[in-house]
PQR file with spaces between the fields and no chain letter, atoms N, CA, C, O and H, PARSE charges and radii, in Angstrom:
ATOM       1  N    MET     1      -2.736    5.220  -14.515 -0.4000 1.5000
ATOM       2  CA   MET     1      -1.636    5.847  -13.512 -0.0000 2.0000
ATOM       3  C    MET     1      -1.995    6.790  -12.712  0.5500 1.7000
ATOM       4  O    MET     1      -3.000    7.347  -13.153 -0.5500 1.4000
ATOM       5  N    ILE     2      -1.619    7.247  -11.689 -0.4000 1.5000
ATOM       6  CA   ILE     2      -1.563    7.916  -10.444 -0.0000 2.0000
ATOM       7  C    ILE     2      -0.128    8.647  -10.612  0.5500 1.7000
ATOM       8  O    ILE     2       0.968    8.098  -10.729 -0.5500 1.4000
ATOM       9  H    ILE     2      -0.803    6.794  -11.330  0.4000 1.0000
ATOM      10  N    ASN     3      -0.398    9.904  -10.595 -0.4000 1.5000
ATOM      11  CA   ASN     3       1.439   10.237  -10.079 -0.0000 2.0000
ATOM      12  C    ASN     3       2.786    9.908  -10.574  0.5500 1.7000
ATOM      13  O    ASN     3       3.881   10.080  -10.038 -0.5500 1.4000
ATOM      14  H    ASN     3      -1.288   10.350  -10.501  0.4000 1.0000
ATOM      15  N    ASN     4       2.409    9.295  -11.939 -0.4000 1.5000
ATOM      16  CA   ASN     4       3.723    8.587  -12.795 -0.0000 2.0000
ATOM      17  C    ASN     4       3.790    7.085  -11.958  0.5500 1.7000
ATOM      18  O    ASN     4       4.575    6.209  -12.320 -0.5500 1.4000
ATOM      19  H    ASN     4       1.520    9.155  -12.375  0.4000 1.0000
ATOM      20  N    ILE     5       2.649    6.868  -10.523 -0.4000 1.5000
ATOM      21  CA   ILE     5       2.850    5.166  -10.283 -0.0000 2.0000
ATOM      22  C    ILE     5       1.893    4.729  -10.861  0.5500 1.7000
ATOM      23  O    ILE     5       0.825    5.287  -10.608 -0.5500 1.4000
ATOM      24  H    ILE     5       2.012    7.581  -10.229  0.4000 1.0000
ATOM      25  N    SER     6       1.883    3.482  -11.930 -0.4000 1.5000
ATOM      26  CA   SER     6       1.124    2.621  -12.490 -0.0000 2.0000
ATOM      27  C    SER     6       1.019    1.271  -11.262  0.5500 1.7000
ATOM      28  O    SER     6       1.994    0.710  -10.762 -0.5500 1.4000
ATOM      29  H    SER     6       2.751    3.029  -12.135  0.4000 1.0000
ATOM      30  N    VAL     7      -0.561    0.943  -10.948 -0.4000 1.5000
ATOM      31  CA   VAL     7      -0.401    0.007  -10.203 -0.0000 2.0000
ATOM      32  C    VAL     7      -0.976   -1.368  -11.404  0.5500 1.7000
ATOM      33  O    VAL     7      -1.903   -1.369  -12.214 -0.5500 1.4000
ATOM      34  H    VAL     7      -1.353    1.399  -11.354  0.4000 1.0000
ATOM      35  N    GLN     8       0.359   -2.750  -10.942 -0.4000 1.5000
ATOM      36  CA   GLN     8      -0.236   -3.478  -11.842 -0.0000 2.0000
ATOM      37  C    GLN     8      -0.778   -4.523  -11.357  0.5500 1.7000
ATOM      38  O    GLN     8      -0.924   -4.496  -10.135 -0.5500 1.4000
ATOM      39  H    GLN     8       1.112   -2.749  -10.284  0.4000 1.0000
ATOM      40  N    GLU     9      -1.303   -5.892  -12.161 -0.4000 1.5000
ATOM      41  CA   GLU     9      -1.808   -6.887  -11.352 -0.0000 2.0000
ATOM      42  C    GLU     9      -1.851   -7.378  -10.048  0.5500 1.7000
ATOM      43  O    GLU     9      -0.740   -7.645   -9.592 -0.5500 1.4000
ATOM      44  H    GLU     9      -1.185   -5.914  -13.154  0.4000 1.0000
ATOM      45  N    ASN    10      -2.867   -7.590   -9.261 -0.4000 1.5000
ATOM      46  CA   ASN    10      -2.588   -7.842   -8.077 -0.0000 2.0000
ATOM      47  C    ASN    10      -2.004   -9.579   -8.176  0.5500 1.7000
ATOM      48  O    ASN    10      -2.459  -10.486   -8.874 -0.5500 1.4000
ATOM      49  H    ASN    10      -3.770   -7.373   -9.631  0.4000 1.0000
ATOM      50  N    THR    11      -0.749   -9.606   -7.118 -0.4000 1.5000
ATOM      51  CA   THR    11       0.008  -10.974   -7.099 -0.0000 2.0000
ATOM      52  C    THR    11      -0.974  -12.254   -6.358  0.5500 1.7000
ATOM      53  O    THR    11      -0.801  -13.468   -6.252 -0.5500 1.4000
ATOM      54  H    THR    11      -0.379   -8.869   -6.552  0.4000 1.0000
ATOM      55  N    GLY    12      -2.144  -11.257   -5.892 -0.4000 1.5000
ATOM      56  CA   GLY    12      -2.610  -12.544   -5.019 -0.0000 2.0000
ATOM      57  C    GLY    12      -2.214  -12.334   -3.373  0.5500 1.7000
ATOM      58  O    GLY    12      -2.940  -12.785   -2.487 -0.5500 1.4000
ATOM      59  H    GLY    12      -2.284  -10.271   -5.978  0.4000 1.0000
ATOM      60  N    LEU    13      -1.290  -11.782   -3.168 -0.4000 1.5000
ATOM      61  CA   LEU    13      -0.554  -11.873   -1.866 -0.0000 2.0000
ATOM      62  C    LEU    13      -1.497  -10.975   -0.548  0.5500 1.7000
ATOM      63  O    LEU    13      -1.814  -11.262    0.607 -0.5500 1.4000
ATOM      64  H    LEU    13      -0.700  -11.415   -3.887  0.4000 1.0000
ATOM      65  N    ILE    14      -1.745   -9.600   -1.578 -0.4000 1.5000
ATOM      66  CA   ILE    14      -2.685   -8.684   -0.599 -0.0000 2.0000
ATOM      67  C    ILE    14      -3.720   -8.519   -1.719  0.5500 1.7000
ATOM      68  O    ILE    14      -3.723   -8.836   -2.909 -0.5500 1.4000
ATOM      69  H    ILE    14      -1.487   -9.367   -2.516  0.4000 1.0000
ATOM      70  N    THR    15      -4.610   -7.900   -0.897 -0.4000 1.5000
ATOM      71  CA   THR    15      -5.916   -7.326   -1.720 -0.0000 2.0000
ATOM      72  C    THR    15      -5.972   -6.154   -1.973  0.5500 1.7000
ATOM      73  O    THR    15      -5.173   -5.321   -1.544 -0.5500 1.4000
ATOM      74  H    THR    15      -4.607   -7.642    0.069  0.4000 1.0000
ATOM      75  N    ASP    16      -6.876   -5.936   -2.669 -0.4000 1.5000
ATOM      76  CA   ASP    16      -7.469   -4.583   -4.023 -0.0000 2.0000
ATOM      77  C    ASP    16      -6.876   -3.548   -2.599  0.5500 1.7000
ATOM      78  O    ASP    16      -5.942   -2.746   -2.551 -0.5500 1.4000
ATOM      79  H    ASP    16      -7.525   -6.613   -3.018  0.4000 1.0000
ATOM      80  N    ARG    17      -7.610   -3.870   -1.817 -0.4000 1.5000
ATOM      81  CA   ARG    17      -7.851   -2.264   -0.811 -0.0000 2.0000
ATOM      82  C    ARG    17      -6.130   -2.171   -0.363  0.5500 1.7000
ATOM      83  O    ARG    17      -5.463   -1.139   -0.438 -0.5500 1.4000
ATOM      84  H    ARG    17      -8.368   -4.521   -1.855  0.4000 1.0000
ATOM      85  N    GLU    18      -5.676   -3.373    0.062 -0.4000 1.5000
ATOM      86  CA   GLU    18      -4.105   -3.018    0.352 -0.0000 2.0000
ATOM      87  C    GLU    18      -3.328   -2.505   -0.550  0.5500 1.7000
ATOM      88  O    GLU    18      -2.351   -1.807   -0.277 -0.5500 1.4000
ATOM      89  H    GLU    18      -6.217   -4.212    0.123  0.4000 1.0000
ATOM      90  N    VAL    19      -3.580   -2.712   -1.336 -0.4000 1.5000
ATOM      91  CA   VAL    19      -2.711   -2.489   -2.824 -0.0000 2.0000
ATOM      92  C    VAL    19      -3.038   -0.722   -3.306  0.5500 1.7000
ATOM      93  O    VAL    19      -2.159   -0.021   -3.808 -0.5500 1.4000
ATOM      94  H    VAL    19      -4.373   -3.279   -1.557  0.4000 1.0000
ATOM      95  N    GLU    20      -4.521   -0.209   -3.019 -0.4000 1.5000
ATOM      96  CA   GLU    20      -4.775    0.718   -2.904 -0.0000 2.0000
ATOM      97  C    GLU    20      -4.178    1.740   -2.126  0.5500 1.7000
ATOM      98  O    GLU    20      -3.974    2.920   -2.408 -0.5500 1.4000
ATOM      99  H    GLU    20      -5.235   -0.778   -2.611  0.4000 1.0000
ATOM     100  N    ILE    21      -3.857    0.897   -0.788 -0.4000 1.5000
ATOM     101  CA   ILE    21      -3.360    1.807    0.433 -0.0000 2.0000
ATOM     102  C    ILE    21      -1.610    2.099    0.034  0.5500 1.7000
ATOM     103  O    ILE    21      -1.079    3.209    0.085 -0.5500 1.4000
ATOM     104  H    ILE    21      -4.023   -0.062   -0.558  0.4000 1.0000
ATOM     105  N    VAL    22      -0.814    0.610   -0.420 -0.4000 1.5000
ATOM     106  CA   VAL    22       0.526    0.645   -0.661 -0.0000 2.0000
ATOM     107  C    VAL    22       0.414    1.998   -1.952  0.5500 1.7000
ATOM     108  O    VAL    22       1.137    2.993   -1.904 -0.5500 1.4000
ATOM     109  H    VAL    22      -1.245   -0.291   -0.461  0.4000 1.0000
ATOM     110  N    ARG    23      -0.140    1.871   -2.530 -0.4000 1.5000
ATOM     111  CA   ARG    23      -0.211    3.128   -3.920 -0.0000 2.0000
ATOM     112  C    ARG    23       0.067    4.403   -3.208  0.5500 1.7000
ATOM     113  O    ARG    23       1.060    5.074   -3.490 -0.5500 1.4000
ATOM     114  H    ARG    23      -0.727    1.063   -2.568  0.4000 1.0000
ATOM     115  N    LEU    24      -0.951    4.821   -2.116 -0.4000 1.5000
ATOM     116  CA   LEU    24      -0.988    5.619   -1.958 -0.0000 2.0000
ATOM     117  C    LEU    24      -0.159    6.324   -0.868  0.5500 1.7000
ATOM     118  O    LEU    24       0.088    7.520   -0.717 -0.5500 1.4000
ATOM     119  H    LEU    24      -1.757    4.275   -1.887  0.4000 1.0000
ATOM     120  N    LEU    25       0.410    4.619    0.261 -0.4000 1.5000
ATOM     121  CA   LEU    25       1.666    5.509    0.494 -0.0000 2.0000
ATOM     122  C    LEU    25       2.611    5.444   -0.105  0.5500 1.7000
ATOM     123  O    LEU    25       3.521    6.072    0.435 -0.5500 1.4000
ATOM     124  H    LEU    25       0.210    3.647    0.139  0.4000 1.0000
ATOM     125  N    SER    26       2.948    4.858   -1.229 -0.4000 1.5000
ATOM     126  CA   SER    26       4.217    5.353   -2.419 -0.0000 2.0000
ATOM     127  C    SER    26       3.993    6.548   -2.507  0.5500 1.7000
ATOM     128  O    SER    26       5.068    7.143   -2.434 -0.5500 1.4000
ATOM     129  H    SER    26       2.209    4.348   -1.668  0.4000 1.0000
ATOM     130  N    ASN    27       2.866    7.472   -2.669 -0.4000 1.5000
ATOM     131  CA   ASN    27       2.645    8.697   -3.254 -0.0000 2.0000
ATOM     132  C    ASN    27       2.806    9.615   -2.560  0.5500 1.7000
ATOM     133  O    ASN    27       2.498   10.757   -2.902 -0.5500 1.4000
ATOM     134  H    ASN    27       1.992    6.989   -2.729  0.4000 1.0000
ATOM     135  N    GLY    28       3.536    9.193   -0.974 -0.4000 1.5000
ATOM     136  CA   GLY    28       3.803   10.218    0.196 -0.0000 2.0000
ATOM     137  C    GLY    28       2.355   10.636    1.171  0.5500 1.7000
ATOM     138  O    GLY    28       2.429   11.474    2.070 -0.5500 1.4000
ATOM     139  H    GLY    28       3.787    8.266   -0.697  0.4000 1.0000
ATOM     140  N    TYR    29       1.056    9.904    0.825 -0.4000 1.5000
ATOM     141  CA   TYR    29       0.303   10.533    1.768 -0.0000 2.0000
ATOM     142  C    TYR    29       0.417    9.794    2.937  0.5500 1.7000
ATOM     143  O    TYR    29       0.600    8.588    2.772 -0.5500 1.4000
ATOM     144  H    TYR    29       0.996    9.223    0.095  0.4000 1.0000
ATOM     145  N    ASN    30       0.349   10.248    4.185 -0.4000 1.5000
ATOM     146  CA   ASN    30      -0.253    9.504    5.655 -0.0000 2.0000
ATOM     147  C    ASN    30      -1.116    8.715    5.778  0.5500 1.7000
ATOM     148  O    ASN    30      -1.925    8.516    4.871 -0.5500 1.4000
ATOM     149  H    ASN    30       0.200   11.228    4.318  0.4000 1.0000
ATOM     150  N    SER    31      -1.150    8.091    6.901 -0.4000 1.5000
ATOM     151  CA   SER    31      -2.376    6.832    7.039 -0.0000 2.0000
ATOM     152  C    SER    31      -4.065    7.955    7.341  0.5500 1.7000
ATOM     153  O    SER    31      -5.212    7.564    7.125 -0.5500 1.4000
ATOM     154  H    SER    31      -0.493    8.253    7.637  0.4000 1.0000
ATOM     155  N    LYS    32      -3.688    9.215    7.824 -0.4000 1.5000
ATOM     156  CA   LYS    32      -4.989   10.189    8.326 -0.0000 2.0000
ATOM     157  C    LYS    32      -5.397    9.809    6.946  0.5500 1.7000
ATOM     158  O    LYS    32      -6.302    9.006    6.722 -0.5500 1.4000
ATOM     159  H    LYS    32      -2.756    9.532    7.999  0.4000 1.0000
ATOM     160  N    GLU    33      -4.332   10.730    5.545 -0.4000 1.5000
ATOM     161  CA   GLU    33      -4.705   11.549    4.309 -0.0000 2.0000
ATOM     162  C    GLU    33      -5.672   10.300    3.624  0.5500 1.7000
ATOM     163  O    GLU    33      -6.857   10.225    3.297 -0.5500 1.4000
ATOM     164  H    GLU    33      -3.597   11.383    5.727  0.4000 1.0000
ATOM     165  N    ILE    34      -4.659    9.491    3.596 -0.4000 1.5000
ATOM     166  CA   ILE    34      -4.911    7.891    2.906 -0.0000 2.0000
ATOM     167  C    ILE    34      -7.024    7.658    3.311  0.5500 1.7000
ATOM     168  O    ILE    34      -8.056    7.595    2.642 -0.5500 1.4000
ATOM     169  H    ILE    34      -3.697    9.552    3.861  0.4000 1.0000
ATOM     170  N    GLY    35      -6.578    7.604    4.999 -0.4000 1.5000
ATOM     171  CA   GLY    35      -8.242    7.477    5.079 -0.0000 2.0000
ATOM     172  C    GLY    35      -9.070    8.198    4.905  0.5500 1.7000
ATOM     173  O    GLY    35     -10.165    7.656    4.752 -0.5500 1.4000
ATOM     174  H    GLY    35      -5.740    7.655    5.542  0.4000 1.0000
ATOM     175  N    ASP    36      -9.049    9.826    4.822 -0.4000 1.5000
ATOM     176  CA   ASP    36      -9.806   10.390    4.645 -0.0000 2.0000
ATOM     177  C    ASP    36     -10.242   10.215    2.965  0.5500 1.7000
ATOM     178  O    ASP    36     -11.315   10.259    2.362 -0.5500 1.4000
ATOM     179  H    ASP    36      -8.160   10.266    4.946  0.4000 1.0000
ATOM     180  N    MET    37      -8.803    9.992    2.560 -0.4000 1.5000
ATOM     181  CA   MET    37      -9.506    9.522    0.685 -0.0000 2.0000
ATOM     182  C    MET    37     -10.259    8.565   -0.025  0.5500 1.7000
ATOM     183  O    MET    37     -10.767    8.722   -1.136 -0.5500 1.4000
ATOM     184  H    MET    37      -7.931    9.955    3.050  0.4000 1.0000
ATOM     185  N    LEU    38     -10.318    6.983    1.103 -0.4000 1.5000
ATOM     186  CA   LEU    38     -10.893    6.288    1.123 -0.0000 2.0000
ATOM     187  C    LEU    38     -12.045    5.854    2.020  0.5500 1.7000
ATOM     188  O    LEU    38     -12.480    4.712    2.167 -0.5500 1.4000
ATOM     189  H    LEU    38      -9.906    6.855    2.005  0.4000 1.0000
ATOM     190  N    PHE    39     -12.501    7.117    2.656 -0.4000 1.5000
ATOM     191  CA   PHE    39     -13.587    6.701    3.440 -0.0000 2.0000
ATOM     192  C    PHE    39     -13.750    5.841    4.125  0.5500 1.7000
ATOM     193  O    PHE    39     -14.662    5.027    3.980 -0.5500 1.4000
ATOM     194  H    PHE    39     -12.147    8.044    2.536  0.4000 1.0000
ATOM     195  N    ILE    40     -12.776    5.813    5.174 -0.4000 1.5000
ATOM     196  CA   ILE    40     -12.106    5.002    6.551 -0.0000 2.0000
ATOM     197  C    ILE    40     -11.379    5.585    7.283  0.5500 1.7000
ATOM     198  O    ILE    40     -10.888    6.683    7.022 -0.5500 1.4000
ATOM     199  H    ILE    40     -12.035    6.474    5.292  0.4000 1.0000
ATOM     200  N    SER    41     -11.112    4.658    8.773 -0.4000 1.5000
ATOM     201  CA   SER    41     -10.751    5.177    9.915 -0.0000 2.0000
ATOM     202  C    SER    41      -8.886    5.388    9.431  0.5500 1.7000
ATOM     203  O    SER    41      -8.297    4.577    8.716 -0.5500 1.4000
ATOM     204  H    SER    41     -11.511    3.766    8.984  0.4000 1.0000
ATOM     205  N    GLU    42      -8.465    6.215    9.821 -0.4000 1.5000
ATOM     206  CA   GLU    42      -6.904    6.098    9.803 -0.0000 2.0000
ATOM     207  C    GLU    42      -6.371    4.995   10.556  0.5500 1.7000
ATOM     208  O    GLU    42      -5.337    4.485   10.125 -0.5500 1.4000
ATOM     209  H    GLU    42      -8.943    6.874   10.402  0.4000 1.0000
ATOM     210  N    HIS    43      -7.115    4.340   12.052 -0.4000 1.5000
ATOM     211  CA   HIS    43      -6.902    2.664   12.471 -0.0000 2.0000
ATOM     212  C    HIS    43      -6.728    1.882   11.296  0.5500 1.7000
ATOM     213  O    HIS    43      -5.918    0.996   11.023 -0.5500 1.4000
ATOM     214  H    HIS    43      -7.955    4.755   12.402  0.4000 1.0000
ATOM     215  N    THR    44      -7.465    2.291   10.793 -0.4000 1.5000
ATOM     216  CA   THR    44      -8.198    1.053    9.697 -0.0000 2.0000
ATOM     217  C    THR    44      -7.032    0.943    8.785  0.5500 1.7000
ATOM     218  O    THR    44      -6.402   -0.080    8.518 -0.5500 1.4000
ATOM     219  H    THR    44      -8.123    3.011   11.015  0.4000 1.0000
ATOM     220  N    VAL    45      -6.801    2.388    8.260 -0.4000 1.5000
ATOM     221  CA   VAL    45      -5.835    2.191    7.432 -0.0000 2.0000
ATOM     222  C    VAL    45      -4.217    1.728    8.231  0.5500 1.7000
ATOM     223  O    VAL    45      -3.457    1.052    7.537 -0.5500 1.4000
ATOM     224  H    VAL    45      -7.313    3.219    8.477  0.4000 1.0000
ATOM     225  N    ASN    46      -3.777    2.101    9.610 -0.4000 1.5000
ATOM     226  CA   ASN    46      -2.908    1.492    9.918 -0.0000 2.0000
ATOM     227  C    ASN    46      -2.851    0.049   10.260  0.5500 1.7000
ATOM     228  O    ASN    46      -1.812   -0.603   10.365 -0.5500 1.4000
ATOM     229  H    ASN    46      -4.395    2.650   10.174  0.4000 1.0000
ATOM     230  N    THR    47      -4.257   -0.464   10.452 -0.4000 1.5000
ATOM     231  CA   THR    47      -3.814   -1.945   10.838 -0.0000 2.0000
ATOM     232  C    THR    47      -4.129   -2.646    9.215  0.5500 1.7000
ATOM     233  O    THR    47      -4.544   -3.799    9.332 -0.5500 1.4000
ATOM     234  H    THR    47      -5.101    0.066   10.366  0.4000 1.0000
ATOM     235  N    HIS    48      -4.036   -2.275    8.047 -0.4000 1.5000
ATOM     236  CA   HIS    48      -3.919   -2.761    6.541 -0.0000 2.0000
ATOM     237  C    HIS    48      -2.393   -2.790    6.381  0.5500 1.7000
ATOM     238  O    HIS    48      -1.844   -3.519    5.555 -0.5500 1.4000
ATOM     239  H    HIS    48      -3.699   -1.338    7.952  0.4000 1.0000
ATOM     240  N    ARG    49      -1.632   -1.840    7.332 -0.4000 1.5000
ATOM     241  CA   ARG    49      -0.799   -1.520    6.749 -0.0000 2.0000
ATOM     242  C    ARG    49       0.291   -2.856    7.802  0.5500 1.7000
ATOM     243  O    ARG    49       1.208   -3.615    7.487 -0.5500 1.4000
ATOM     244  H    ARG    49      -2.078   -1.248    8.003  0.4000 1.0000
ATOM     245  N    ARG    50      -0.397   -2.585    9.019 -0.4000 1.5000
ATOM     246  CA   ARG    50       0.180   -3.548    9.716 -0.0000 2.0000
ATOM     247  C    ARG    50       0.399   -5.260    9.458  0.5500 1.7000
ATOM     248  O    ARG    50       1.273   -6.100    9.676 -0.5500 1.4000
ATOM     249  H    ARG    50      -1.142   -1.969    9.275  0.4000 1.0000
ATOM     250  N    ASN    51      -1.128   -5.193    8.785 -0.4000 1.5000
ATOM     251  CA   ASN    51      -1.038   -7.122    8.601 -0.0000 2.0000
ATOM     252  C    ASN    51      -0.889   -7.061    7.256  0.5500 1.7000
ATOM     253  O    ASN    51      -1.466   -7.995    6.700 -0.5500 1.4000
ATOM     254  H    ASN    51      -1.837   -4.510    8.608  0.4000 1.0000
ATOM     255  N    MET    52      -0.012   -5.888    6.102 -0.4000 1.5000
ATOM     256  CA   MET    52       0.735   -6.125    5.403 -0.0000 2.0000
ATOM     257  C    MET    52       2.034   -6.524    5.747  0.5500 1.7000
ATOM     258  O    MET    52       2.408   -7.618    5.324 -0.5500 1.4000
ATOM     259  H    MET    52       0.457   -5.129    6.554  0.4000 1.0000
ATOM     260  N    VAL    53       2.751   -5.889    6.393 -0.4000 1.5000
ATOM     261  CA   VAL    53       4.136   -5.883    6.745 -0.0000 2.0000
ATOM     262  C    VAL    53       4.132   -7.469    7.735  0.5500 1.7000
ATOM     263  O    VAL    53       5.201   -8.072    7.834 -0.5500 1.4000
ATOM     264  H    VAL    53       2.447   -5.000    6.736  0.4000 1.0000
ATOM     265  N    ARG    54       3.275   -7.851    8.195 -0.4000 1.5000
ATOM     266  CA   ARG    54       3.258   -9.139    8.954 -0.0000 2.0000
ATOM     267  C    ARG    54       2.947  -10.380    7.956  0.5500 1.7000
ATOM     268  O    ARG    54       3.484  -11.457    8.213 -0.5500 1.4000
ATOM     269  H    ARG    54       2.407   -7.361    8.115  0.4000 1.0000
ATOM     270  N    LYS    55       2.372  -10.303    7.193 -0.4000 1.5000
ATOM     271  CA   LYS    55       1.770  -11.483    6.124 -0.0000 2.0000
ATOM     272  C    LYS    55       2.794  -11.549    5.491  0.5500 1.7000
ATOM     273  O    LYS    55       2.968  -12.696    5.078 -0.5500 1.4000
ATOM     274  H    LYS    55       1.935   -9.427    6.984  0.4000 1.0000
ATOM     275  N    LEU    56       3.912  -10.560    5.085 -0.4000 1.5000
ATOM     276  CA   LEU    56       4.647  -10.677    3.837 -0.0000 2.0000
ATOM     277  C    LEU    56       6.021  -10.679    4.524  0.5500 1.7000
ATOM     278  O    LEU    56       7.047  -10.683    3.845 -0.5500 1.4000
ATOM     279  H    LEU    56       3.771   -9.629    5.421  0.4000 1.0000
ATOM     280  N    ASP    57       6.052  -10.676    6.062 -0.4000 1.5000
ATOM     281  CA   ASP    57       7.580  -10.948    6.473 -0.0000 2.0000
ATOM     282  C    ASP    57       8.631   -9.732    6.731  0.5500 1.7000
ATOM     283  O    ASP    57       9.809   -9.974    6.997 -0.5500 1.4000
ATOM     284  H    ASP    57       5.217  -10.674    6.614  0.4000 1.0000
ATOM     285  N    LEU    58       8.066   -8.257    6.622 -0.4000 1.5000
ATOM     286  CA   LEU    58       8.912   -7.352    6.661 -0.0000 2.0000
ATOM     287  C    LEU    58       8.682   -6.680    7.758  0.5500 1.7000
ATOM     288  O    LEU    58       7.674   -6.875    8.437 -0.5500 1.4000
ATOM     289  H    LEU    58       7.110   -8.060    6.405  0.4000 1.0000
ATOM     290  N    ARG    59       9.628   -5.782    8.061 -0.4000 1.5000
ATOM     291  CA   ARG    59       9.772   -5.045    9.079 -0.0000 2.0000
ATOM     292  C    ARG    59       8.907   -3.110    9.165  0.5500 1.7000
ATOM     293  O    ARG    59       8.441   -2.519   10.139 -0.5500 1.4000
ATOM     294  H    ARG    59      10.447   -5.624    7.509  0.4000 1.0000
ATOM     295  N    ASN    60       9.011   -2.729    7.889 -0.4000 1.5000
ATOM     296  CA   ASN    60       8.065   -1.797    8.531 -0.0000 2.0000
ATOM     297  C    ASN    60       7.611   -1.212    6.635  0.5500 1.7000
ATOM     298  O    ASN    60       7.926   -1.785    5.592 -0.5500 1.4000
ATOM     299  H    ASN    60       9.390   -3.209    7.098  0.4000 1.0000
ATOM     300  N    SER    61       6.698    0.247    6.835 -0.4000 1.5000
ATOM     301  CA   SER    61       6.158    0.474    5.563 -0.0000 2.0000
ATOM     302  C    SER    61       7.139    0.478    4.356  0.5500 1.7000
ATOM     303  O    SER    61       6.957    0.104    3.198 -0.5500 1.4000
ATOM     304  H    SER    61       6.441    0.712    7.682  0.4000 1.0000
ATOM     305  N    TYR    62       8.081    0.936    4.881 -0.4000 1.5000
ATOM     306  CA   TYR    62       9.378    1.579    3.432 -0.0000 2.0000
ATOM     307  C    TYR    62       9.457    0.357    3.084  0.5500 1.7000
ATOM     308  O    TYR    62       8.799    0.323    2.044 -0.5500 1.4000
ATOM     309  H    TYR    62       8.229    1.239    5.822  0.4000 1.0000
ATOM     310  N    GLN    63      10.091   -1.341    3.418 -0.4000 1.5000
ATOM     311  CA   GLN    63       9.866   -2.378    2.967 -0.0000 2.0000
ATOM     312  C    GLN    63       8.982   -2.960    2.299  0.5500 1.7000
ATOM     313  O    GLN    63       9.120   -3.860    1.471 -0.5500 1.4000
ATOM     314  H    GLN    63      10.626   -1.314    4.263  0.4000 1.0000
ATOM     315  N    LEU    64       7.874   -2.344    2.727 -0.4000 1.5000
ATOM     316  CA   LEU    64       6.657   -2.947    1.891 -0.0000 2.0000
ATOM     317  C    LEU    64       6.347   -2.311    0.637  0.5500 1.7000
ATOM     318  O    LEU    64       5.702   -2.908   -0.225 -0.5500 1.4000
ATOM     319  H    LEU    64       7.763   -1.613    3.400  0.4000 1.0000
ATOM     320  N    ILE    65       6.788   -1.081    0.478 -0.4000 1.5000
ATOM     321  CA   ILE    65       7.023   -0.041   -0.790 -0.0000 2.0000
ATOM     322  C    ILE    65       7.486   -0.443   -1.473  0.5500 1.7000
ATOM     323  O    ILE    65       7.072   -0.554   -2.627 -0.5500 1.4000
ATOM     324  H    ILE    65       7.312   -0.597    1.179  0.4000 1.0000
ATOM     325  N    VAL    66       8.814   -0.929   -0.941 -0.4000 1.5000
ATOM     326  CA   VAL    66       9.914   -1.831   -1.779 -0.0000 2.0000
ATOM     327  C    VAL    66       9.100   -2.867   -2.536  0.5500 1.7000
ATOM     328  O    VAL    66       8.747   -2.739   -3.708 -0.5500 1.4000
ATOM     329  H    VAL    66       9.150   -0.839   -0.004  0.4000 1.0000
ATOM     330  N    TRP    67       8.858   -3.821   -1.815 -0.4000 1.5000
ATOM     331  CA   TRP    67       8.520   -5.197   -1.837 -0.0000 2.0000
ATOM     332  C    TRP    67       7.421   -5.050   -3.145  0.5500 1.7000
ATOM     333  O    TRP    67       7.427   -5.893   -4.042 -0.5500 1.4000
ATOM     334  H    TRP    67       9.145   -3.925   -0.862  0.4000 1.0000
ATOM     335  N    ALA    68       6.265   -3.627   -3.158 -0.4000 1.5000
ATOM     336  CA   ALA    68       5.445   -3.524   -4.023 -0.0000 2.0000
ATOM     337  C    ALA    68       5.968   -3.003   -5.338  0.5500 1.7000
ATOM     338  O    ALA    68       5.259   -3.300   -6.299 -0.5500 1.4000
ATOM     339  H    ALA    68       6.260   -2.941   -2.429  0.4000 1.0000
ATOM     340  N    PHE    69       6.961   -2.349   -5.580 -0.4000 1.5000
ATOM     341  CA   PHE    69       8.263   -2.642   -6.642 -0.0000 2.0000
ATOM     342  C    PHE    69       8.615   -3.822   -7.498  0.5500 1.7000
ATOM     343  O    PHE    69       8.384   -4.385   -8.568 -0.5500 1.4000
ATOM     344  H    PHE    69       7.537   -2.107   -4.799  0.4000 1.0000
ATOM     345  N    GLU    70       9.317   -3.861   -6.382 -0.4000 1.5000
ATOM     346  CA   GLU    70      10.058   -5.631   -7.025 -0.0000 2.0000
ATOM     347  C    GLU    70       8.625   -6.591   -7.053  0.5500 1.7000
ATOM     348  O    GLU    70       9.030   -7.540   -7.725 -0.5500 1.4000
ATOM     349  H    GLU    70       9.504   -3.403   -5.513  0.4000 1.0000
ATOM     350  N    GLN    71       7.669   -6.801   -6.831 -0.4000 1.5000
ATOM     351  CA   GLN    71       6.667   -7.906   -7.419 -0.0000 2.0000
ATOM     352  C    GLN    71       5.775   -6.639   -8.680  0.5500 1.7000
ATOM     353  O    GLN    71       4.703   -6.779   -9.268 -0.5500 1.4000
ATOM     354  H    GLN    71       7.340   -6.030   -6.285  0.4000 1.0000
ATOM     355  N    ARG    72       6.394   -5.913   -8.701 -0.4000 1.5000
ATOM     356  CA   ARG    72       5.576   -5.062  -10.126 -0.0000 2.0000
ATOM     357  C    ARG    72       4.132   -4.939   -9.861  0.5500 1.7000
ATOM     358  O    ARG    72       3.273   -4.866  -10.739 -0.5500 1.4000
ATOM     359  H    ARG    72       7.265   -5.799   -8.223  0.4000 1.0000
ATOM     360  N    ILE    73       3.869   -4.918   -8.263 -0.4000 1.5000
ATOM     361  CA   ILE    73       2.371   -4.437   -8.126 -0.0000 2.0000
ATOM     362  C    ILE    73       2.463   -2.697   -7.882  0.5500 1.7000
ATOM     363  O    ILE    73       1.370   -2.150   -7.738 -0.5500 1.4000
ATOM     364  H    ILE    73       4.566   -4.977   -7.550  0.4000 1.0000
ATOM     365  N    LEU    74       3.315   -2.083   -7.845 -0.4000 1.5000
ATOM     366  CA   LEU    74       3.714   -0.464   -8.426 -0.0000 2.0000
ATOM     367  C    LEU    74       4.738   -0.587   -9.501  0.5500 1.7000
ATOM     368  O    LEU    74       5.504   -1.531   -9.694 -0.5500 1.4000
ATOM     369  H    LEU    74       4.204   -2.527   -7.962  0.4000 1.0000
ATOM     370  N    SER    75       4.626    0.517  -10.164 -0.4000 1.5000
ATOM     371  CA   SER    75       5.958    0.572  -11.150 -0.0000 2.0000
ATOM     372  C    SER    75       5.820    1.893  -11.549  0.5500 1.7000
ATOM     373  O    SER    75       4.765    2.455  -11.254 -0.5500 1.4000
ATOM     374  H    SER    75       4.004    1.284  -10.007  0.4000 1.0000
ATOM     375  N    PHE    76       6.635    2.476  -12.133 -0.4000 1.5000
ATOM     376  CA   PHE    76       6.980    4.114  -12.847 -0.0000 2.0000
ATOM     377  C    PHE    76       6.528    3.907  -13.703  0.5500 1.7000
ATOM     378  O    PHE    76       6.480    4.753  -14.596 -0.5500 1.4000
ATOM     379  H    PHE    76       7.492    2.020  -12.373  0.4000 1.0000
């Protein structure tokens, strides 16, 4: 559990790396900060975000975080 948000078992719809990124987004980190933490570029983080939003047919990162809580990928 990190910052009162625990990561549940992946549903198979998003990759483990994408779960990491959603977790960090839900904790309020921006793409640059996430990239620094995961040792990847800001552009790579944005690509993961865009891919998740597209494959889940969502509109933005906010909906992505809501989806992750609804699917119990993230929980309080």
